[in-house]
N, C-alpha and C positions, 0 to 999 in steps of 0.2 A: 371420669367417673371415677373412685378410690375403689380400690380394691383391696382389701381382707389379704394376706399370703393361705391363709384354712382355707379362704377360699374357691380360691382359685386354683387349688390344690388340687380339692376339691369338683373339679372342676374339669380340670382336666383328666384326673382317672378316671370319673366317668367319660368324656369326653372321645375320650379317647381305646374307651373299652379295655381299659389294664383287671377294675375293680367294678363291683353290683354299688350302687350305693347301697344294699340294704349286707356285700361286705366294709364299702364304703363306713356302714354304723355299727357297725361290729366291731373293728375293730376301734374308731371313735368314740365306742362306748367303753372299750375296756379301758385305754390309755388314757385319755386326751383327748379332747379337741385342740389341736399342734400340728407342727411342722413337722417336726421329728413323728408321730404319728400317723400319718399321711405321703412322709419319705417313704416306711415302714416301707408302705405297701410299697409303694412304686420299685422297695426295693425288690419285692419278697412275691411280687408279677414278673419284673423286669430282666433282674437282676446288675439296676442303674440307682448307685447314692438318691438321686435328682433331676428334676426339671433340664439342673446347667450339663449329668451330663449325656442325659436322653437327650437336646441338641445342640453337646459337642460328634457326640459319637455317632447319634442319626436321626437326620433336620429334618429328617424329607417321610421315615416312618411314622412321625409326630404332629397326628393338630395342637401346634399353640398359636391361644390367639392373643391380637395386638397389648393384652391386658396381661398377662404372662410375662409375654417378651420385654415389657417395658416395665413393671419389675423387678422385673434379673437382668435387668442392660443389656439382653443378648439381639434385639434390634440396635443397634451402636456399628457392627459393621456394615450393615446396612448404608449406616446414616449419616457416614465416611463415608463410600465407594457414592451416593448422590452429591457428597458432596463435592468430590473430589474431580467429577464432570461437569461443574460448575465452569 
């Protein structure tokens, strides 16, 4: 099932308790429902620019859904390792 990036970021922010649903709603009502607005929330609360930077710096400290990993291509390293094992 394909997801748009804003929905994936919303779930990432909520699931990792970076911001509450009310806080996300406030920011997106003011700044618009966009990838930039949601990344601004991530920046304000974590000081990381986006999901990719979080994954690079603290992959074990956050929950990453398969959908968001697929969207950003962050699970390719695992796929390459599995291919090398064969």
